[in-house]
C-alpha positions as CSV (number, residue, x, y, z in Angstrom):
1,M,-41.1,-18.2,39.3
2,E,-39.2,-15.6,37.3
3,K,-40.5,-14.7,33.8
4,H,-38.1,-14.0,31.0
5,P,-39.3,-11.0,28.8
6,L,-39.7,-13.3,25.8
7,H,-41.9,-15.6,27.9
8,L,-44.1,-12.6,28.7
9,K,-44.4,-11.8,25.0
10,S,-44.7,-15.4,23.8
11,P,-45.4,-17.9,26.6
12,E,-45.4,-20.9,24.2
13,L,-41.8,-20.1,23.3
14,Q,-40.4,-22.0,26.3
15,T,-41.9,-25.3,24.9
16,S,-41.0,-24.6,21.3
17,P,-38.7,-27.0,19.4
18,E,-35.9,-24.5,19.0
19,V,-35.9,-23.8,22.8
20,Q,-36.0,-27.5,23.6
21,K,-33.1,-28.1,21.2
22,A,-31.0,-25.3,22.8
23,V,-31.8,-26.7,26.3
24,S,-30.7,-30.2,25.2
25,R,-27.5,-28.8,23.7
26,Q,-26.7,-26.9,26.9
27,E,-27.4,-29.9,29.1
28,R,-25.0,-32.1,27.0
29,R,-22.3,-29.4,27.0
30,T,-22.4,-28.7,30.8
31,G,-23.7,-32.0,32.2
32,D,-26.2,-30.1,34.3
33,R,-30.0,-30.3,33.9
34,V,-31.7,-27.0,33.0
35,A,-34.4,-26.3,35.5
36,N,-38.0,-26.5,34.3
37,D,-38.3,-22.7,34.6
38,P,-39.4,-20.5,31.6
39,A,-36.6,-18.0,32.3
40,K,-33.9,-20.6,32.5
41,R,-35.1,-22.5,29.4
42,I,-35.4,-19.3,27.3
43,E,-32.0,-18.1,28.6
44,A,-30.5,-21.3,27.1
45,Y,-32.1,-20.4,23.8
46,T,-31.0,-16.8,23.8
47,G,-27.5,-18.0,24.7
48,R,-27.6,-20.1,21.6
49,L,-28.7,-17.0,19.6
50,E,-25.5,-15.3,20.8
51,N,-23.5,-17.6,18.7
52,I,-25.9,-17.4,15.8
53,F,-26.1,-13.6,15.6
54,L,-22.5,-12.8,16.4
55,N,-20.7,-15.4,14.3
56,P,-17.3,-14.1,13.3
57,D,-17.9,-15.1,9.7
58,K,-19.7,-12.1,8.2
59,R,-21.3,-14.2,5.5
60,V,-22.7,-16.7,8.0
61,R,-23.8,-13.9,10.3
62,E,-25.7,-12.1,7.6
63,R,-27.4,-15.3,6.6
64,N,-28.3,-16.1,10.3
65,L,-29.8,-12.7,10.7
66,E,-31.9,-13.2,7.5
67,L,-33.2,-16.4,8.9
68,F,-33.9,-15.3,12.5
69,R,-35.0,-11.7,12.0
70,R,-38.6,-12.9,11.6
71,R,-38.4,-15.0,14.8
72,I,-37.1,-11.9,16.6
73,Y,-40.1,-9.9,15.4
74,D,-42.5,-12.7,16.5
75,A,-41.0,-12.8,19.9
76,L,-40.6,-9.0,20.6
77,L,-43.1,-7.0,18.6
78,I,-46.4,-6.1,20.2
79,E,-49.4,-8.3,19.3
80,R,-52.3,-6.5,17.7
81,E,-54.7,-7.7,20.5
82,N,-52.4,-6.2,23.2
83,F,-52.7,-2.6,22.1
84,P,-54.1,-0.8,25.2
85,E,-57.1,1.5,24.9
86,S,-55.0,4.2,26.5
87,Y,-53.0,4.4,23.2
88,F,-56.0,5.3,21.2
89,A,-57.2,7.7,23.9
90,L,-53.9,9.5,23.6
91,Q,-54.2,9.7,19.8
92,K,-57.7,11.3,20.2
93,R,-56.3,13.8,22.6
94,V,-53.5,14.7,20.2
95,A,-56.0,15.1,17.4
96,R,-58.1,17.4,19.6
97,E,-55.1,19.5,20.4
98,R,-54.5,20.0,16.7
99,G,-58.1,21.3,16.4
100,Q,-59.5,18.0,15.0
101,A,-62.8,16.8,16.5
102,V,-62.5,13.0,17.0
103,E,-65.2,11.3,18.9
104,E,-64.3,7.7,18.0
105,I,-61.6,6.1,15.9
106,P,-63.1,3.8,13.3
107,A,-62.0,0.2,13.3
108,N,-60.1,0.4,10.0
109,V,-58.2,3.5,11.2
110,R,-57.3,1.7,14.4
111,E,-55.8,-1.2,12.4
112,Q,-53.8,1.4,10.3
113,M,-52.5,3.0,13.5
114,K,-51.5,-0.5,14.8
115,D,-49.6,-1.1,11.5
116,V,-47.7,2.1,11.9
117,A,-46.8,1.4,15.5
118,I,-45.7,-2.2,14.8
119,E,-43.6,-0.9,11.8
120,D,-41.9,1.6,14.1
121,Q,-41.0,-1.1,16.6
122,K,-39.7,-3.2,13.8
123,H,-37.5,-0.4,12.5
124,S,-36.1,0.2,16.0
125,L,-35.2,-3.5,16.4
126,D,-33.7,-3.5,12.9
127,A,-31.4,-0.6,13.9
128,W,-30.1,-2.5,16.9
129,I,-29.7,-5.8,15.0
130,D,-27.8,-4.1,12.1
131,Y,-25.6,-2.1,14.4
132,L,-24.6,-4.9,16.8
133,S,-23.9,-7.3,14.0
134,S,-21.9,-4.7,12.0
135,E,-18.2,-4.1,12.1
136,D,-18.8,-0.6,13.3
137,A,-19.7,-2.0,16.7
138,V,-16.1,-2.8,17.8
139,Y,-17.1,-4.7,21.0
140,P,-16.5,-8.2,22.1
141,A,-19.2,-10.6,21.0
142,W,-20.4,-11.2,24.6
143,F,-20.9,-7.4,25.1
144,K,-23.0,-7.0,22.0
145,Y,-25.2,-9.8,23.2
146,F,-25.3,-8.3,26.7
147,V,-26.5,-5.0,25.2
148,W,-29.1,-6.8,23.1
149,R,-30.5,-8.7,26.0
150,N,-30.9,-5.5,28.0
151,V,-32.2,-3.0,25.4
152,T,-34.9,-5.4,24.3
153,K,-36.4,-5.1,27.8
154,L,-36.6,-1.3,27.6
155,S,-38.9,1.3,26.1
156,Q,-37.9,4.7,24.8
157,F,-35.6,7.0,26.9
158,D,-37.5,9.7,28.7
159,K,-35.2,12.7,28.4
160,A,-37.2,14.8,30.9
161,R,-37.1,12.2,33.7
162,G,-33.7,10.8,32.6
163,E,-34.8,7.2,32.7
164,F,-36.1,4.3,30.6
165,K,-39.5,2.8,30.9
166,K,-39.7,-1.0,31.1
167,R,-41.3,-2.9,28.3
168,T,-44.5,-5.0,28.8
169,E,-46.5,-7.0,26.4
170,S,-48.7,-3.9,25.8
171,T,-45.8,-1.4,25.2
172,V,-46.6,0.5,22.0
173,A,-43.4,2.7,21.8
174,P,-40.4,1.6,19.7
175,F,-37.3,0.1,21.3
176,P,-34.7,2.5,22.6
177,D,-32.6,4.7,20.3
178,I,-28.9,3.8,19.9
179,Y,-26.4,6.0,21.8
180,R,-23.0,4.8,20.8
181,E,-20.8,6.9,23.2
182,P,-22.7,5.7,26.4
183,L,-22.4,2.1,25.2
184,A,-18.6,2.4,24.8
185,Q,-18.4,4.0,28.3
186,I,-20.4,1.0,29.7
187,A,-17.9,-1.3,28.1
188,D,-15.1,0.6,29.8
189,I,-16.8,0.5,33.2
190,Y,-17.2,-3.2,32.9
191,E,-13.5,-3.7,32.2
192,K,-12.6,-1.6,35.2
193,V,-14.9,-3.6,37.5
194,K,-13.5,-6.8,36.1
195,T,-9.9,-5.5,36.9
196,D,-10.8,-4.4,40.4
197,N,-12.7,-7.6,41.3
198,K,-10.6,-10.4,40.0
199,N,-12.2,-12.8,42.5
200,L,-15.6,-12.5,40.7
201,K,-16.5,-14.6,37.7
202,D,-17.4,-12.9,34.4
203,A,-20.9,-14.3,34.7
204,E,-21.4,-12.8,38.1
205,I,-20.2,-9.3,36.9
206,R,-22.4,-9.5,33.9
207,E,-25.4,-10.4,36.0
208,A,-24.8,-7.5,38.3
209,F,-24.4,-5.2,35.2
210,S,-27.7,-6.4,33.7
211,K,-29.5,-5.2,36.8
212,K,-27.8,-1.8,36.6
213,F,-27.8,-1.4,32.9
214,P,-31.0,0.7,32.5
215,A,-30.0,3.2,35.1
216,L,-26.3,3.3,34.0
217,Y,-27.2,3.7,30.3
218,A,-29.7,6.5,31.1
219,E,-27.2,8.3,33.3
220,L,-24.5,8.2,30.6
221,I,-27.0,9.3,27.9
222,Q,-28.0,12.3,30.0
223,K,-24.3,13.3,30.4
224,S,-23.7,12.9,26.7
225,L,-26.8,15.0,25.8
226,A,-25.8,17.7,28.3
227,A,-22.3,18.1,26.8
228,S,-22.5,21.5,25.1
229,L,-20.6,22.6,22.1
230,E,-19.1,26.1,22.4
231,N,-18.5,28.1,19.3
232,R,-20.5,25.9,17.0
233,E,-20.0,28.2,14.1
234,E,-16.2,28.1,14.6
235,V,-14.5,26.0,11.9
236,Q,-10.9,27.0,12.4
237,G,-8.8,24.3,14.0
238,Q,-6.5,21.5,13.2
239,W,-6.3,17.8,12.3
240,V,-4.5,15.4,14.6
241,K,-3.4,12.0,13.5
242,Y,-3.3,9.1,16.0
243,E,-0.9,6.5,14.8
244,R,-2.0,2.9,14.2
245,G,-1.0,0.5,17.0
246,D,0.2,3.2,19.4
247,R,-1.5,2.6,22.8
248,T,-0.3,5.9,24.1
249,A,-2.0,7.6,21.1
250,A,-5.2,5.6,21.8
251,E,-5.1,7.0,25.4
252,R,-4.7,10.5,24.1
253,L,-7.5,10.0,21.6
254,F,-9.8,8.8,24.3
255,A,-8.9,11.6,26.7
256,S,-9.5,14.2,23.9
257,L,-13.1,12.9,23.4
258,E,-14.1,12.3,27.0
259,G,-17.0,14.4,28.0
260,K,-17.3,16.2,24.6
261,G,-20.6,14.6,23.6
262,T,-19.5,13.5,20.1
263,G,-21.6,10.4,20.2
264,W,-18.7,8.4,18.8
265,C,-18.0,4.9,20.3
266,T,-14.4,5.9,20.2
267,A,-15.1,8.0,23.3
268,G,-14.7,4.7,25.2
269,R,-11.2,3.8,26.2
270,S,-11.5,0.1,25.1
271,T,-13.0,1.0,21.7
272,A,-10.4,3.6,21.2
273,Y,-7.7,1.0,21.7
274,T,-9.6,-1.4,19.3
275,Q,-9.9,1.2,16.5
276,I,-6.3,2.4,16.8
277,T,-5.2,-1.3,16.4
278,S,-6.9,-1.5,13.0
279,G,-5.6,1.7,11.5
280,D,-4.7,5.4,11.9
281,F,-7.3,7.7,13.3
282,Y,-7.7,11.4,12.3
283,V,-9.7,13.9,14.3
284,Y,-10.4,17.5,13.5
285,Y,-10.6,19.8,16.5
286,T,-12.1,23.3,16.3
287,N,-10.8,26.1,18.5
288,D,-12.4,26.9,21.8
289,A,-12.8,30.4,23.2
290,S,-9.1,30.6,24.0
291,G,-8.1,29.6,20.5
292,T,-7.0,26.1,21.5
293,P,-8.1,23.3,19.1
294,A,-10.1,21.2,21.7
295,Q,-13.5,20.4,20.3
296,P,-13.7,17.2,18.2
297,R,-15.9,17.8,15.1
298,L,-14.8,15.3,12.5
299,A,-13.3,11.8,12.6
300,I,-11.7,9.7,9.9
301,R,-11.0,6.1,10.9
302,M,-8.6,4.1,8.7
303,D,-9.1,0.4,8.1
304,G,-5.6,-0.9,7.5
305,S,-2.9,1.3,6.0
306,D,-4.7,3.0,3.1
307,R,-8.4,2.3,3.3
308,I,-10.9,4.7,4.9
309,G,-13.1,2.7,7.3
310,E,-15.6,5.5,8.2
311,V,-16.0,9.2,8.3
312,R,-18.1,10.7,11.1
313,G,-19.4,14.0,12.4
314,I,-21.2,15.1,15.6
315,L,-24.7,15.5,14.3
316,P,-27.4,13.0,15.4
317,H,-26.5,9.5,14.0
318,Q,-22.9,10.9,13.5
319,G,-23.7,13.0,10.4
320,V,-21.4,15.8,9.3
321,E,-22.3,19.4,10.0
322,P,-22.8,21.5,6.8
323,V,-20.3,24.1,8.2
324,M,-17.6,21.4,8.4
325,Q,-18.1,20.2,4.9
326,E,-15.2,22.3,3.3
327,V,-12.8,21.2,6.0
328,L,-13.7,17.6,5.3
329,D,-13.4,18.0,1.6
330,T,-9.9,19.5,1.9
331,K,-8.8,16.5,4.0
332,L,-10.3,13.9,1.7
333,G,-8.3,15.5,-1.1
334,E,-5.1,14.2,0.6
335,F,-6.3,10.6,0.1
336,G,-6.2,8.7,-3.2
337,T,-9.0,6.9,-5.0
338,E,-9.9,5.1,-1.8
339,A,-11.7,8.3,-0.8
340,D,-13.9,8.5,-3.9
341,A,-16.9,7.0,-2.2
342,Y,-16.6,9.6,0.6
343,R,-16.1,12.5,-1.8
344,K,-19.4,11.4,-3.4
345,K,-21.1,11.6,0.0
346,S,-19.6,15.0,0.7
347,K,-20.9,16.3,-2.7
348,D,-24.3,14.9,-1.8
349,M,-24.3,16.7,1.5
350,R,-23.3,20.0,-0.1
351,L,-26.1,19.7,-2.7
352,L,-28.6,18.9,0.1
353,T,-27.5,22.0,2.0
354,V,-28.1,24.1,-1.2
355,L,-31.6,22.7,-1.5
356,E,-32.3,23.4,2.2
357,A,-31.1,27.1,1.6
358,K,-33.4,27.4,-1.4
359,Y,-36.4,26.2,0.6
360,E,-35.6,28.6,3.5
361,Q,-35.4,31.5,1.0
362,G,-38.6,30.6,-0.8
363,Q,-36.9,29.7,-4.1
364,G,-38.3,27.1,-6.5
365,L,-36.5,23.8,-7.3
366,T,-35.3,23.0,-10.8
367,K,-35.7,19.6,-12.5
368,D,-32.1,18.7,-11.6
369,D,-32.9,19.6,-8.0
370,L,-35.9,17.3,-7.9
371,L,-34.0,14.5,-9.6
372,F,-31.4,14.8,-6.8
373,L,-34.0,15.2,-3.9
374,Y,-36.1,12.2,-5.1
375,E,-32.9,10.1,-5.7
376,I,-34.0,9.3,-9.2
377,N,-30.5,8.6,-10.6
378,A,-28.7,7.6,-7.4
379,P,-29.3,7.5,-3.6
380,I,-28.3,10.5,-1.5
381,E,-25.5,9.3,0.7
382,G,-24.3,10.9,3.9
383,F,-21.8,10.2,6.6
384,G,-24.2,9.2,9.4
385,Y,-25.8,5.9,10.3
386,K,-29.2,6.9,9.0
387,K,-30.6,8.9,6.1
388,D,-30.1,12.6,6.5
389,P,-33.4,13.8,8.0
390,R,-33.3,16.8,5.7
391,I,-34.4,14.6,2.8
392,A,-37.7,13.6,4.4
393,E,-38.2,17.2,5.7
394,L,-37.7,18.7,2.2
395,R,-39.9,16.1,0.6
396,G,-42.6,16.7,3.2
397,Q,-42.9,20.3,2.0
398,R,-43.4,19.2,-1.6
399,N,-46.4,18.2,-3.7
400,T,-45.2,14.9,-5.1
401,N,-47.9,14.7,-7.7
402,E,-46.8,18.0,-9.2
403,D,-43.1,17.1,-8.8
404,M,-43.7,13.8,-10.8
405,L,-44.8,15.8,-13.8
406,V,-41.6,17.8,-13.8
407,V,-39.4,14.7,-13.2
408,F,-41.2,12.6,-15.8
409,E,-41.6,15.6,-18.2
410,C,-45.2,14.7,-18.9
411,S,-48.8,15.6,-18.1
412,D,-50.9,13.8,-15.5
413,S,-52.8,12.0,-18.2
414,Q,-49.6,10.4,-19.4
415,I,-49.0,8.6,-16.0
416,A,-50.8,5.2,-15.9
417,R,-51.7,3.9,-12.4
418,S,-53.1,0.5,-13.5
419,S,-52.4,-1.7,-16.4
420,D,-55.7,-0.9,-18.1
421,Q,-54.6,2.8,-18.3
422,I,-51.5,2.1,-20.4
423,N,-51.8,3.4,-23.9
424,E,-49.6,4.8,-26.7
425,S,-49.2,8.1,-24.9
426,T,-48.1,6.7,-21.5
427,K,-44.8,8.0,-20.3
428,A,-44.7,6.6,-16.8
429,Y,-46.3,3.9,-14.6
430,V,-47.0,4.5,-10.9
431,G,-49.0,1.7,-9.3
432,K,-49.2,-1.9,-8.2
433,L,-47.5,-4.5,-10.3
434,E,-50.3,-6.6,-11.7
435,P,-49.9,-10.0,-13.4
436,G,-48.5,-9.7,-16.8
437,I,-47.6,-6.0,-16.3
438,F,-44.1,-6.4,-17.9
439,D,-45.7,-8.0,-20.9
440,H,-47.9,-4.9,-21.3
441,L,-45.5,-2.1,-20.6
442,P,-44.2,-0.5,-23.8
443,E,-40.5,-0.7,-24.0
444,G,-40.2,3.1,-24.2
445,I,-41.6,3.7,-20.7
446,E,-38.6,4.9,-18.7
447,H,-40.3,5.5,-15.4
448,V,-41.9,2.6,-13.6
449,Y,-42.8,2.8,-9.9
450,T,-44.9,0.9,-7.4
451,K,-44.8,4.2,-5.4
452,F,-43.2,7.5,-6.1
453,P,-40.3,8.0,-5.3
454,E,-39.2,5.1,-3.1
455,G,-40.7,2.3,-5.3
456,R,-38.7,2.7,-8.4
457,I,-38.3,-0.4,-10.7
458,R,-34.9,0.0,-12.3
459,R,-34.2,-1.5,-15.7
460,R,-30.8,-1.9,-17.3
461,S,-29.4,-3.7,-20.4
462,I,-26.1,-5.6,-20.2
463,E,-24.2,-7.8,-22.6
464,I,-23.6,-11.5,-21.8
465,G,-21.9,-14.4,-23.6
466,G,-18.7,-15.1,-25.5
467,K,-16.3,-15.7,-22.5
468,T,-15.2,-18.8,-20.6
469,T,-15.4,-19.1,-16.9
470,E,-11.7,-18.5,-16.5
471,E,-11.9,-15.4,-18.7
472,L,-14.7,-14.0,-16.6
473,K,-12.8,-14.7,-13.3
474,T,-9.8,-13.0,-14.7
475,L,-11.8,-9.9,-15.8
476,I,-13.4,-9.7,-12.4
477,T,-10.2,-9.7,-10.5
478,T,-8.2,-7.4,-12.9
479,Q,-11.0,-4.8,-12.8
480,G,-10.6,-4.7,-9.0
481,H,-13.6,-6.7,-7.9
482,K,-13.4,-9.4,-5.3
483,F,-14.9,-12.8,-4.7
484,D,-16.4,-13.9,-1.4
485,P,-13.8,-15.1,1.1
486,N,-15.1,-18.7,1.0
487,S,-14.9,-18.7,-2.8
488,F,-18.5,-20.1,-3.2
489,A,-19.2,-17.7,-6.0
490,Q,-16.2,-19.1,-7.9
491,R,-17.2,-22.6,-7.1
492,M,-20.7,-21.8,-8.6
493,M,-19.0,-20.6,-11.7
494,D,-17.1,-23.9,-11.9
495,S,-20.2,-26.0,-11.5
496,E,-21.7,-28.0,-14.3
497,D,-24.9,-25.9,-14.2
498,F,-23.0,-22.8,-14.9
499,Q,-20.7,-24.4,-17.5
500,R,-23.7,-25.7,-19.5
501,S,-25.5,-22.3,-19.2
502,I,-22.7,-20.4,-21.0
503,R,-22.6,-22.8,-23.9
504,I,-24.8,-23.9,-26.9
505,E,-26.1,-27.4,-26.2
506,D,-24.9,-30.0,-28.8
507,P,-26.9,-33.2,-28.5
508,E,-24.3,-35.1,-30.4
509,E,-21.4,-34.1,-28.1
510,P,-21.6,-35.7,-24.6
511,D,-18.8,-33.6,-23.2
512,Y,-20.5,-30.2,-22.5
513,K,-17.1,-28.6,-22.1
514,K,-16.6,-29.0,-25.8
515,W,-19.8,-27.2,-26.7
516,K,-19.4,-23.8,-28.3
517,L,-19.7,-20.7,-26.2
518,K,-22.9,-18.7,-26.6
519,P,-22.3,-15.5,-28.7
520,R,-22.6,-12.1,-27.1
521,E,-26.1,-10.9,-26.7
522,E,-28.0,-8.1,-24.9
523,I,-30.2,-9.0,-22.0
524,K,-32.7,-6.6,-20.4
525,L,-32.7,-6.7,-16.6
526,V,-35.4,-5.5,-14.1
527,R,-34.4,-4.8,-10.5
528,L,-37.0,-4.6,-7.8
529,T,-37.5,-5.4,-4.1
530,V,-39.5,-8.2,-2.5
531,A,-42.0,-5.5,-1.4
532,D,-42.4,-4.3,-5.1
533,L,-43.4,-7.8,-6.0
534,G,-46.3,-7.6,-3.5
535,F,-44.8,-9.0,-0.4
536,P,-44.6,-6.1,2.2
537,N,-43.8,-8.6,5.0
538,G,-41.2,-10.6,3.1
539,A,-41.5,-13.9,1.2
540,T,-39.7,-17.2,0.5
541,T,-37.4,-17.7,-2.5
542,Q,-40.1,-19.8,-4.3
543,Q,-42.8,-17.2,-3.7
544,I,-40.6,-14.4,-5.1
545,F,-39.6,-16.4,-8.2
546,N,-43.3,-17.4,-8.8
547,R,-44.5,-13.8,-8.5
548,A,-41.8,-12.6,-10.9
549,T,-43.0,-15.1,-13.5
550,E,-46.6,-14.0,-13.0
551,L,-45.6,-10.4,-13.7
552,G,-43.9,-11.2,-17.0
553,L,-40.3,-11.7,-15.9
554,D,-37.9,-14.7,-16.3
555,L,-35.2,-16.1,-14.2
556,C,-31.8,-14.8,-15.3
557,P,-29.2,-17.1,-16.8
558,P,-26.6,-17.7,-14.1
559,E,-23.8,-15.9,-16.0
560,V,-25.8,-12.6,-15.4
561,G,-24.1,-12.6,-12.0
562,P,-20.5,-12.2,-13.2
563,Y,-21.4,-10.0,-16.2
564,Y,-23.6,-7.7,-14.1
565,R,-20.7,-7.4,-11.6
566,L,-18.4,-6.3,-14.5
567,Q,-20.8,-3.8,-16.0
568,Y,-22.4,-2.3,-12.8
569,I,-19.5,-0.1,-12.0
570,D,-21.5,2.7,-10.5
571,Q,-23.2,0.6,-7.8
572,P,-23.9,2.8,-4.7
573,M,-22.4,2.1,-1.3
574,G,-24.4,-0.3,0.8
575,E,-26.6,-1.7,-2.0
576,W,-26.6,-5.5,-2.4
577,V,-28.4,-7.1,-5.3
578,R,-29.3,-10.8,-5.7
579,I,-29.6,-12.4,-9.0
580,G,-33.0,-14.1,-9.6
581,M,-31.7,-17.3,-11.1
582,K,-32.1,-21.0,-10.7
583,P,-30.0,-21.6,-7.6
584,I,-26.8,-23.5,-8.0
585,A,-25.6,-26.0,-5.3
586,A,-22.0,-25.2,-4.4
587,S,-19.5,-27.7,-3.0
588,D,-21.3,-27.8,0.4
589,G,-24.6,-28.8,-1.2
590,I,-26.5,-25.6,-0.3
591,E,-28.3,-23.9,-3.1
592,R,-27.1,-20.4,-3.8
593,V,-27.6,-17.4,-6.1
594,F,-25.1,-14.7,-7.0
595,R,-25.1,-11.5,-4.9
596,L,-23.1,-8.3,-5.8
597,G,-22.5,-5.1,-3.9
598,P,-19.8,-2.8,-2.5
599,D,-18.3,-3.2,0.9
600,G,-16.5,0.1,1.7
601,V,-14.4,0.9,-1.4
602,E,-14.3,-2.7,-2.6
603,S,-16.9,-4.3,-4.9
604,W,-17.8,-7.9,-4.6
605,L,-19.3,-10.9,-6.3
606,R,-20.6,-13.2,-3.6
607,S,-23.1,-16.0,-3.2
608,Y,-26.1,-16.2,-0.9
609,W,-28.3,-19.1,0.2
610,A,-31.5,-19.4,-1.7
611,R,-33.3,-22.6,-0.9
612,P,-37.0,-22.7,-1.8
613,D,-38.2,-22.0,1.7
614,D,-35.6,-19.4,2.7
615,L,-37.2,-16.2,3.8
616,W,-36.3,-12.8,2.5
617,D,-37.0,-9.3,4.0
618,A,-39.3,-6.9,2.0
619,G,-36.4,-4.6,1.2
620,R,-34.1,-7.2,-0.4
621,Q,-33.4,-6.5,-4.1
622,F,-33.5,-9.1,-6.9
623,V,-32.7,-8.8,-10.6
624,F,-34.7,-10.7,-13.2
625,S,-34.6,-10.7,-17.0
626,L,-37.4,-9.1,-19.0
627,R,-39.3,-11.8,-20.9
628,K,-38.4,-11.7,-24.6
629,S,-41.3,-10.9,-27.0
630,D,-42.4,-13.7,-29.3
631,T,-42.8,-11.2,-32.2
């Protein structure tokens, strides 16, 4: 009897309620009974997940991912009891090679090593989940799911041997890295096989491809890695524009990228067609040895007629090479305000290159340098899919305890690391958030961290009150912000709960719409992550709200959502913030909170499900209000 990889990892999964529900659904839909075989039963479940994870509605897809991510972890991450002894033997050998004498690894250290390995696996899964559910992965839904099913069966790619190792229940290594160009090429190969074998059903072709996927993916990765770039320091060349909707242009684009090792998914014929359909595509080619512009180094994909969809280079994770920064800046200057976010990224990459040069030359860093490196005022943004590795490398060379004193402009004795150390001379707090901490922190303390520098608790004051719902809606749209496509945020603003909240209650007037509007007032906000609240593995809505109250925070009035959207004009790309508020049930009856963030060059006020038992990842950010003092 065949065993599905999820069955190997979690044998009770095949009898779980969710699998049984998926089996019943498939039997009703097809009229055929699903065999009592773990592989077939779990296949029915994962087929259901295809629809859940790849829902065309972005809002629904994001929510589904939030709900099911934990189940994916449960099914695919290594269990603590399955760590092989060979893993610890390898760690001892590595330590000995570094000159460290290690006879035996203590139990507590073993548990810490397991934590690190499990976290690495989790991050590698997150990378695939986020990529395949994003709009950057311009593949059909079935292909995304096809890739997911196959990569979750594989371990890391062995570059020396040119192959993947299969995963077992005792595999400690992370899941495979993402290689976008080979994935696009596999999609092309599938389309060709489908065209050449019209007598075969899609299911038969996909089944055959599943068996060949590891070897094919490995082969294409090897070819991509082997593609060498001549004249890497050459920056002279020219931009070429490929017109939107021109299939001939798409073919030329594909041909110009083939075999060049850019790592772009556009190097696949089918994805080149898809991207040309959505907007113009610009590529900068540097000159080869003969002076012909032939080597692709930069790409700008347009989304529609005037919006930049993405900017990519050819470094790992599609980062932009420092030597190409000036070429990119000059090109971005041709675009209007829609390129502002990308100009900020370009500036950040220039500054990071300056810091890298200072380090290599043995120069010290100024306070402004440290503020930038530790992302005190804003995150460092780049063009790749991941954080620029130079950030971690440069920080790794620093003494963070010494750097904190420069950043905070204080002495070590002025940094409190627990609530009982807070006194009148305290200038910063770096430590665990203890119950009542926000009641004890003096208002003048600017720097509050659970861990420096990544655990910064951000505080901000905004003004609320004095405007009707319609006035707020008008301001949001006239200032260029957008509401979610399904208008749930607007429906929340129209709800009785919201209408009552923005008014002063009048017990003698039964019609709340006739109550006076609350006057304008300042409200102090505290923004933190679920992990900052003490939940490194995530928590439910109710747990999050309860912990915030314990720490000395209050739920925000619901109008904080629209007012915060209007006043948070410098919100960085990719940051989404939820409002810690009493959830409001929209027209569909589902309890929601406001959520705001930028999507490309557009900023949004949206809603998000927040029922008491809904789970939130550790990295999700919430805003609460600072409890007002009774004095």
